[in-house]
N, C-alpha and C positions, 0 to 999 in steps of 0.2 A: 125172590131175589136171584135165583139161578137163571130164570128166563131173561132177566134184565142183563145179567153178565154175559150170557150167550149172545144176546142181541148186540151188545156193545162189541164183542169180539168179532161178530159177523160184519158189522158196519165198518170196523177198522180194516178188516181183510178186503172188503169191497173197495174202500177208499184207496188202499194200496194196490189195487188191481189184481188181487189174487182170485177173485170170483167175478163173474159177470152178474149184473143185477137180476134181470128178469129172464133173460134167455142167453143161450150160448150162441155166439155168432161165429160163423166159419172163419178160420184164420186167413182165407184167401179173399174175403169180402173186405176190401180196403178203400179208404178215401184216395181218390186220384184227382188230377187237375180237372177232370170232367165230371166229378161227383163220385160217390161211393158205388163200387161195382165189383164183380168177381174179376180177379186179375187174369183169369184164363179166357175170358170172353171179351172180344173187341168192343169198343165204344158203340159202334153202330148196331152191332148184334145185341148188346145189353139194352139199348134203348128200345129195340123191338121186342125183346124177350124177357125183360126184367121181371114182369109179373109171374112168369113161369118159373124162373129160377130163384127169385127172392125168398120164397118159402124154404128152400133148401139152405140158403145162406143163413137165415134166421134160426134154423134148426141145427146149427153147428156143422153143416155139410152132410148131415145124415140123409142118405138116400139120393144124393145129388148125382145125376148121370155124368156131368162134366168131371167132377172129382173122381168118380169111379173110372172113367176113361183115362184120365191122367195117371192115376195110381196104377192101373193095369199096364199102361205104356212104360211107366218107370220100372215096374217089376220085370217086364219083358226085356227091357234094355239092359238091366243089371244081369239078368240070366245070360243074355247073349254076349255081353262084354266081360263076363266073369266078375261082376260086382264093380264095374268101372264107375267113374264119376260123371258120365254123360247123362244129362237129364232126359233129353228126347233125341231119338235117332230118326233121321229123315229116311223115308222109303218105306 
């Protein structure tokens, strides 16, 4: 009986969007007008490299070199600006 109750609670949570079903997808892997892709990679680059990066997207962004680069740039910008709200700084 307990197993059935836990299973029902889990299914309701999945239905409400609280959990991903089988795998955790990176928050930056999004549907776009040109299909689902990483929002940090351009359309033409994604078409050429999607097999390389899709594994990271499907793993919730874990180990992704693109996400690591963006995160590093964001932390560097915040340190330079004193915690400012600029996402990326040119140069």
